[in-house]
PAVEX-476394 format. One record per residue (C-alpha): x, y negated, z negated. Coordinates in nm, 3 decimals, decimal comma, padded with zeros to 5 digits. Layout:
% PAVEX-476394
roke px:X&py:Y&pz:Z;
...
This chain:
% PAVEX-476394
roke px:06,215&py:04,908&pz:-02,800;
roke px:06,119&py:04,703&pz:-03,104;
roke px:06,439&py:04,635&pz:-03,295;
roke px:06,443&py:04,504&pz:-03,650;
roke px:06,696&py:04,292&pz:-03,837;
roke px:06,798&py:04,409&pz:-04,183;
roke px:06,741&py:04,182&pz:-04,482;
roke px:06,968&py:04,180&pz:-04,790;
roke px:06,903&py:04,428&pz:-05,068;
roke px:06,971&py:04,786&pz:-05,182;
roke px:07,000&py:05,042&pz:-04,904;
roke px:06,786&py:05,307&pz:-05,077;
roke px:06,458&py:05,303&pz:-05,266;
roke px:06,389&py:05,632&pz:-05,447;
roke px:06,630&py:05,805&pz:-05,208;
roke px:06,459&py:05,673&pz:-04,894;
roke px:06,586&py:05,390&pz:-04,676;
roke px:06,434&py:05,070&pz:-04,815;
roke px:06,447&py:04,922&pz:-04,465;
roke px:06,555&py:05,045&pz:-04,123;
roke px:06,717&py:04,828&pz:-03,860;
roke px:07,039&py:04,653&pz:-03,763;
roke px:07,254&py:04,362&pz:-03,870;
roke px:07,582&py:04,190&pz:-03,788;
roke px:07,700&py:04,204&pz:-04,151;
roke px:07,691&py:04,444&pz:-04,445;
roke px:07,366&py:04,316&pz:-04,596;
roke px:07,238&py:04,639&pz:-04,752;
roke px:07,421&py:04,783&pz:-05,055;
roke px:07,506&py:05,154&pz:-05,051;
roke px:07,510&py:05,335&pz:-05,386;
roke px:07,595&py:05,705&pz:-05,385;
roke px:07,409&py:05,747&pz:-05,716;
roke px:07,083&py:05,649&pz:-05,543;
roke px:07,107&py:05,930&pz:-05,286;
roke px:06,828&py:06,186&pz:-05,337;
roke px:07,016&py:06,486&pz:-05,199;
roke px:07,261&py:06,750&pz:-05,315;
roke px:07,627&py:06,651&pz:-05,321;
roke px:07,676&py:06,919&pz:-05,054;
roke px:07,467&py:06,713&pz:-04,810;
roke px:07,627&py:06,369&pz:-04,853;
roke px:07,861&py:06,259&pz:-04,572;
roke px:08,109&py:05,975&pz:-04,623;
roke px:08,391&py:05,885&pz:-04,386;
roke px:08,635&py:05,611&pz:-04,282;
roke px:08,780&py:05,644&pz:-03,933;
roke px:09,024&py:05,415&pz:-03,754;
roke px:09,130&py:05,430&pz:-03,390;
roke px:09,399&py:05,188&pz:-03,275;
roke px:09,488&py:05,165&pz:-02,904;
roke px:09,778&py:04,976&pz:-02,750;
roke px:09,781&py:04,870&pz:-02,385;
roke px:10,115&py:04,696&pz:-02,336;
roke px:10,377&py:04,708&pz:-02,063;
roke px:10,522&py:05,036&pz:-02,191;
roke px:10,196&py:05,215&pz:-02,120;
roke px:09,888&py:05,299&pz:-02,324;
roke px:09,914&py:05,490&pz:-02,652;
roke px:09,727&py:05,511&pz:-02,978;
roke px:09,674&py:05,644&pz:-03,328;
roke px:09,358&py:05,776&pz:-03,492;
roke px:09,317&py:05,844&pz:-03,864;
roke px:09,025&py:06,015&pz:-04,039;
roke px:08,938&py:06,051&pz:-04,406;
roke px:08,604&py:06,223&pz:-04,457;
roke px:08,420&py:06,372&pz:-04,753;
roke px:08,144&py:06,578&pz:-04,595;
roke px:08,025&py:06,757&pz:-04,906;
roke px:08,100&py:07,117&pz:-04,812;
roke px:08,441&py:07,019&pz:-04,682;
roke px:08,672&py:06,719&pz:-04,665;
roke px:08,890&py:06,629&pz:-04,369;
roke px:09,213&py:06,441&pz:-04,320;
roke px:09,291&py:06,392&pz:-03,953;
roke px:09,586&py:06,242&pz:-03,767;
roke px:09,598&py:06,201&pz:-03,388;
roke px:09,878&py:06,053&pz:-03,178;
roke px:09,777&py:05,965&pz:-02,823;
roke px:10,028&py:05,933&pz:-02,539;
roke px:09,788&py:05,817&pz:-02,272;
roke px:10,063&py:05,741&pz:-02,022;
roke px:10,163&py:06,110&pz:-02,031;
roke px:09,799&py:06,225&pz:-02,073;
roke px:09,889&py:06,415&pz:-02,389;
roke px:09,791&py:06,410&pz:-02,756;
roke px:09,868&py:06,582&pz:-03,081;
roke px:09,598&py:06,619&pz:-03,345;
roke px:09,642&py:06,781&pz:-03,684;
roke px:09,375&py:06,821&pz:-03,951;
roke px:09,382&py:06,929&pz:-04,313;
roke px:09,064&py:07,064&pz:-04,470;
roke px:08,975&py:06,995&pz:-04,833;
roke px:08,731&py:07,255&pz:-04,971;
roke px:08,421&py:07,122&pz:-05,151;
roke px:08,535&py:06,767&pz:-05,231;
roke px:08,177&py:06,673&pz:-05,334;
roke px:08,258&py:06,306&pz:-05,389;
roke px:08,601&py:06,352&pz:-05,545;
roke px:08,766&py:06,171&pz:-05,254;
roke px:08,610&py:05,852&pz:-05,398;
roke px:08,512&py:05,687&pz:-05,073;
roke px:08,426&py:05,319&pz:-05,132;
roke px:08,062&py:05,211&pz:-05,143;
roke px:08,135&py:04,914&pz:-04,914;
roke px:08,337&py:04,861&pz:-04,599;
roke px:08,485&py:04,540&pz:-04,738;
roke px:08,634&py:04,643&pz:-05,073;
roke px:08,801&py:04,943&pz:-05,230;
roke px:09,101&py:05,142&pz:-05,116;
roke px:09,117&py:05,498&pz:-04,987;
roke px:09,415&py:05,705&pz:-05,101;
roke px:09,420&py:06,078&pz:-05,029;
roke px:09,722&py:06,305&pz:-05,066;
roke px:09,667&py:06,664&pz:-04,957;
roke px:10,024&py:06,783&pz:-05,001;
roke px:10,132&py:06,783&pz:-04,640;
roke px:09,932&py:06,475&pz:-04,534;
roke px:09,898&py:06,144&pz:-04,715;
roke px:09,669&py:05,871&pz:-04,581;
roke px:09,608&py:05,533&pz:-04,739;
roke px:09,373&py:05,251&pz:-04,638;
roke px:09,453&py:04,935&pz:-04,835;
roke px:09,262&py:04,605&pz:-04,835;
roke px:09,488&py:04,300&pz:-04,828;
roke px:09,282&py:03,982&pz:-04,810;
roke px:09,162&py:03,942&pz:-04,453;
roke px:09,357&py:04,248&pz:-04,337;
roke px:09,363&py:04,625&pz:-04,370;
roke px:09,686&py:04,820&pz:-04,408;
roke px:09,687&py:05,180&pz:-04,282;
roke px:09,966&py:05,404&pz:-04,414;
roke px:10,028&py:05,762&pz:-04,310;
roke px:10,293&py:06,018&pz:-04,397;
roke px:10,288&py:06,366&pz:-04,244;
roke px:10,636&py:06,527&pz:-04,259;
roke px:10,528&py:06,846&pz:-04,076;
roke px:10,341&py:06,675&pz:-03,796;
roke px:10,401&py:06,813&pz:-03,448;
roke px:10,575&py:07,131&pz:-03,552;
roke px:10,810&py:06,954&pz:-03,792;
roke px:10,882&py:06,642&pz:-03,587;
roke px:10,721&py:06,436&pz:-03,862;
roke px:10,508&py:06,124&pz:-03,856;
roke px:10,523&py:05,822&pz:-04,082;
roke px:10,450&py:05,451&pz:-04,068;
roke px:10,198&py:05,178&pz:-04,128;
roke px:09,979&py:04,938&pz:-03,934;
roke px:09,833&py:04,607&pz:-04,043;
roke px:09,494&py:04,533&pz:-03,890;
roke px:09,393&py:04,168&pz:-03,916;
roke px:09,019&py:04,123&pz:-03,968;
roke px:08,888&py:03,785&pz:-03,853;
roke px:08,549&py:03,673&pz:-03,985;
roke px:08,367&py:03,839&pz:-03,695;
roke px:08,025&py:03,988&pz:-03,650;
roke px:08,008&py:04,366&pz:-03,670;
roke px:07,765&py:04,645&pz:-03,585;
roke px:07,556&py:04,765&pz:-03,881;
roke px:07,263&py:05,010&pz:-03,864;
roke px:07,043&py:05,179&pz:-04,123;
roke px:06,892&py:05,477&pz:-03,944;
roke px:06,643&py:05,744&pz:-04,059;
roke px:06,609&py:06,100&pz:-03,929;
roke px:06,276&py:06,231&pz:-03,796;
roke px:06,085&py:06,459&pz:-04,036;
roke px:06,359&py:06,425&pz:-04,301;
roke px:06,271&py:06,123&pz:-04,520;
roke px:06,564&py:06,171&pz:-04,761;
roke px:06,815&py:06,183&pz:-04,475;
roke px:06,972&py:05,863&pz:-04,341;
roke px:07,277&py:05,716&pz:-04,173;
roke px:07,427&py:05,383&pz:-04,279;
roke px:07,699&py:05,290&pz:-04,034;
roke px:07,931&py:04,999&pz:-03,963;
roke px:08,161&py:04,956&pz:-03,666;
roke px:08,415&py:04,673&pz:-03,673;
roke px:08,579&py:04,616&pz:-03,334;
roke px:08,860&py:04,400&pz:-03,198;
roke px:09,096&py:04,424&pz:-03,497;
roke px:09,444&py:04,303&pz:-03,388;
roke px:09,704&py:04,561&pz:-03,498;
roke px:10,075&py:04,537&pz:-03,565;
roke px:10,327&py:04,780&pz:-03,707;
roke px:10,527&py:05,090&pz:-03,625;
roke px:10,444&py:05,459&pz:-03,633;
roke px:10,746&py:05,687&pz:-03,607;
roke px:10,692&py:06,031&pz:-03,455;
roke px:10,990&py:06,263&pz:-03,437;
roke px:11,232&py:05,972&pz:-03,451;
roke px:11,052&py:05,780&pz:-03,177;
roke px:10,893&py:05,446&pz:-03,268;
roke px:10,549&py:05,354&pz:-03,143;
roke px:10,537&py:04,976&pz:-03,183;
roke px:10,195&py:04,814&pz:-03,195;
roke px:10,192&py:04,450&pz:-03,080;
roke px:09,886&py:04,250&pz:-03,197;
roke px:09,867&py:04,079&pz:-02,857;
roke px:09,790&py:04,411&pz:-02,687;
roke px:09,685&py:04,647&pz:-02,971;
roke px:09,336&py:04,658&pz:-03,119;
roke px:09,161&py:04,883&pz:-03,365;
roke px:08,805&py:04,987&pz:-03,438;
roke px:08,689&py:05,085&pz:-03,786;
roke px:08,404&py:05,335&pz:-03,819;
roke px:08,253&py:05,339&pz:-04,171;
roke px:07,978&py:05,597&pz:-04,220;
roke px:07,771&py:05,697&pz:-04,523;
roke px:07,462&py:05,915&pz:-04,525;
roke px:07,273&py:06,240&pz:-04,552;
roke px:07,244&py:06,419&pz:-04,218;
roke px:07,025&py:06,697&pz:-04,094;
roke px:07,219&py:07,014&pz:-04,018;
roke px:07,257&py:07,025&pz:-03,638;
roke px:07,320&py:06,704&pz:-03,441;
roke px:07,482&py:06,591&pz:-03,117;
roke px:07,592&py:06,231&pz:-03,088;
roke px:07,736&py:06,009&pz:-02,816;
roke px:07,964&py:05,718&pz:-02,898;
roke px:08,170&py:05,474&pz:-02,694;
roke px:08,397&py:05,191&pz:-02,802;
roke px:08,651&py:04,953&pz:-02,653;
roke px:08,841&py:04,646&pz:-02,768;
roke px:09,082&py:04,417&pz:-02,590;
roke px:09,125&py:04,077&pz:-02,428;
roke px:08,904&py:03,928&pz:-02,156;
roke px:09,004&py:03,590&pz:-02,010;
roke px:09,211&py:03,515&pz:-02,320;
roke px:08,932&py:03,599&pz:-02,566;
roke px:08,890&py:03,909&pz:-02,780;
roke px:08,616&py:04,127&pz:-02,633;
roke px:08,480&py:04,469&pz:-02,716;
roke px:08,169&py:04,677&pz:-02,749;
roke px:08,005&py:04,961&pz:-02,938;
roke px:07,756&py:05,194&pz:-02,769;
roke px:07,593&py:05,520&pz:-02,871;
roke px:07,295&py:05,731&pz:-02,972;
roke px:07,213&py:06,065&pz:-03,136;
roke px:07,265&py:05,919&pz:-03,485;
roke px:06,909&py:05,981&pz:-03,602;
roke px:06,593&py:05,791&pz:-03,504;
roke px:06,705&py:05,474&pz:-03,323;
roke px:06,352&py:05,343&pz:-03,260;
roke px:06,401&py:05,049&pz:-03,497;
roke px:06,756&py:04,973&pz:-03,393;
roke px:07,016&py:05,097&pz:-03,151;
roke px:07,385&py:05,057&pz:-03,231;
roke px:07,464&py:04,895&pz:-02,897;
roke px:07,647&py:04,562&pz:-02,921;
roke px:07,891&py:04,345&pz:-02,733;
roke px:08,151&py:04,144&pz:-02,925;
roke px:08,282&py:03,828&pz:-02,759;
roke px:08,510&py:03,589&pz:-02,947;
roke px:08,381&py:03,727&pz:-03,278;
roke px:08,010&py:03,693&pz:-03,195;
roke px:07,780&py:03,995&pz:-03,154;
roke px:07,536&py:04,025&pz:-02,863;
roke px:07,268&py:04,290&pz:-02,919;
roke px:07,183&py:04,534&pz:-02,641;
roke px:06,887&py:04,767&pz:-02,603;
roke px:06,937&py:05,134&pz:-02,514;
roke px:07,254&py:05,243&pz:-02,335;
roke px:07,252&py:05,569&pz:-02,144;
roke px:07,557&py:05,795&pz:-02,103;
roke px:07,565&py:05,967&pz:-01,764;
roke px:07,822&py:06,244&pz:-01,805;
roke px:07,960&py:06,427&pz:-01,501;
roke px:07,913&py:06,799&pz:-01,455;
roke px:08,216&py:07,011&pz:-01,536;
roke px:08,516&py:06,889&pz:-01,732;
roke px:08,495&py:06,585&pz:-01,957;
roke px:08,814&py:06,429&pz:-01,820;
roke px:08,751&py:06,494&pz:-01,451;
roke px:08,501&py:06,277&pz:-01,264;
roke px:08,415&py:05,925&pz:-01,383;
roke px:08,139&py:05,868&pz:-01,635;
roke px:07,861&py:05,614&pz:-01,579;
roke px:07,686&py:05,391&pz:-01,834;
roke px:07,365&py:05,193&pz:-01,783;
roke px:07,138&py:05,002&pz:-02,021;
roke px:06,761&py:04,966&pz:-02,029;
roke px:06,796&py:04,585&pz:-02,039;
roke px:07,044&py:04,587&pz:-01,745;
roke px:07,305&py:04,408&pz:-01,955;
roke px:07,561&py:04,690&pz:-01,969;
roke px:07,666&py:04,853&pz:-01,641;
roke px:07,996&py:05,034&pz:-01,661;
roke px:08,207&py:05,303&pz:-01,497;
roke px:08,455&py:05,492&pz:-01,711;
roke px:08,767&py:05,654&pz:-01,565;
roke px:08,886&py:05,933&pz:-01,798;
roke px:09,253&py:05,970&pz:-01,886;
roke px:09,255&py:06,228&pz:-02,165;
roke px:09,005&py:06,453&pz:-02,339;
roke px:09,093&py:06,491&pz:-02,708;
roke px:08,900&py:06,814&pz:-02,753;
roke px:08,872&py:06,979&pz:-03,094;
roke px:08,671&py:07,256&pz:-03,254;
roke px:08,687&py:07,247&pz:-03,634;
roke px:08,522&py:07,561&pz:-03,771;
roke px:08,483&py:07,603&pz:-04,147;
roke px:08,196&py:07,856&pz:-04,139;
roke px:07,911&py:07,645&pz:-04,283;
roke px:08,057&py:07,337&pz:-04,117;
roke px:08,154&py:07,317&pz:-03,751;
roke px:08,241&py:07,018&pz:-03,533;
roke px:08,290&py:07,049&pz:-03,158;
roke px:08,433&py:06,725&pz:-03,022;
roke px:08,521&py:06,576&pz:-02,686;
roke px:08,663&py:06,229&pz:-02,741;
roke px:08,767&py:06,107&pz:-02,399;
roke px:09,004&py:05,813&pz:-02,364;
roke px:09,007&py:05,606&pz:-02,049;
roke px:08,926&py:05,273&pz:-01,889;
roke px:08,597&py:05,088&pz:-01,850;
roke px:08,518&py:04,876&pz:-01,544;
roke px:08,189&py:04,698&pz:-01,480;
roke px:07,982&py:04,407&pz:-01,606;
roke px:07,808&py:04,292&pz:-01,923;
roke px:07,564&py:04,009&pz:-01,992;
roke px:07,587&py:03,798&pz:-02,308;
roke px:07,284&py:03,661&pz:-02,495;
roke px:07,302&py:03,328&pz:-02,309;
roke px:07,293&py:03,505&pz:-01,972;
roke px:07,664&py:03,475&pz:-01,898;
roke px:07,796&py:03,770&pz:-01,699;
roke px:08,144&py:03,903&pz:-01,770;
roke px:08,326&py:04,121&pz:-01,520;
roke px:08,528&py:04,383&pz:-01,708;
roke px:08,822&py:04,560&pz:-01,547;
roke px:09,025&py:04,854&pz:-01,682;
roke px:08,942&py:04,794&pz:-02,048;
roke px:09,102&py:05,069&pz:-02,259;
roke px:08,865&py:05,260&pz:-02,487;
roke px:08,692&py:05,593&pz:-02,538;
roke px:08,362&py:05,771&pz:-02,505;
roke px:08,269&py:06,095&pz:-02,677;
roke px:08,023&py:06,377&pz:-02,716;
roke px:08,029&py:06,546&pz:-03,058;
roke px:07,815&py:06,828&pz:-03,190;
roke px:07,817&py:06,876&pz:-03,567;
roke px:07,662&py:07,156&pz:-03,768;
roke px:07,706&py:07,035&pz:-04,125;
C-alpha cells in the first residue's frame, strides 16, 4: 500500500479533502465552516477510555461526547474487568446540529455539556487534560462523580485524513493519542476507583467528518508499560478509503512507528468467547487477544443506529519497530471492537 504523509495546511478545499494521508501531529486545520454538507451529516466527537491495571485488578472509565448531527450523545461507562461486568448509560440530545460546540482542534478548546442528569467536562490545562463527570442517577441511583487528570507528554500521535469512495464531500479526520498517564478518583455508589498514573493510561479519540450512511468499522487500542517504557498501539480499518493511509501505529517511548494493514481475525460465535487474532501485511504486528468483557450496546434513534461490541481484554504477541527491534508483548490491557453505524 502506498501511504502518504500529510503536509501542513487547511483540511478542506471547497469541501473536499485538500490532501489524504497520515501524520504524527495535527498538521491539517479543521474548520466546520468549510464542510460542504448539511449540518445533519456532520459528525464530531471526543472519546476517552482510561484503563487501570494495578494490583487491585483491572478497571476503567469511558466517556463520550458526540454531536452527530441528527442526534448528540453523552456516554458514561464504568468497567469492572476483574468481575467481568460493566455499566453504561447514555443520554441522547436531539438535533444538536453543532450546538455542542466541539473544538476544531484536539489541542485547544474545552468541552462542557450538561444534559440535566449527566454533566461531562473536558478541560485543557497546559500539558494535561482534566476529565470531569457528574451523573447522580448512574447505576440506578448509585451515582457517579469524579475527575481524572491525563498528562500529555510531547508524543507522536496517530492522525489520518481519509476520504470515502464515491462520496467526494465525505471525509474522516481522526486523531488518536495513546499512552496518557492518568490519575484521580471516580466515585461510584460510594466506592472509590483510584487511578494511579504508574498503572493507568488513557487514549483520546478525536473525530471530525462527514460519513456515508452505513458503515462498519474495526478498532483496537492498548496503552501501558513495556520494560519500563510507555508503549501502546492503534489499529483499525473501515473508516473510509484507507488506500493512502492506514491508521495502524505503534507508540514506543513517545515515538510513532507506522504499520501497513492490520487484519482482525474474529472468532465465530460470541465476541468475548474464543481469542481473537491480529496479523499485519508487513509482518510487524502479530497478536493474540484474550477477551475479558464485551461492552455490547445498541443505540437506536430511528434515523441513527449504532450496534457496538467493544471487547476489553489482553494482548499477547510481538511487534517490530521501525529500526527492526522486536518487542515481545505479554498481557497488555486494551480493547478491540466491531461497530456498525447507520447515521
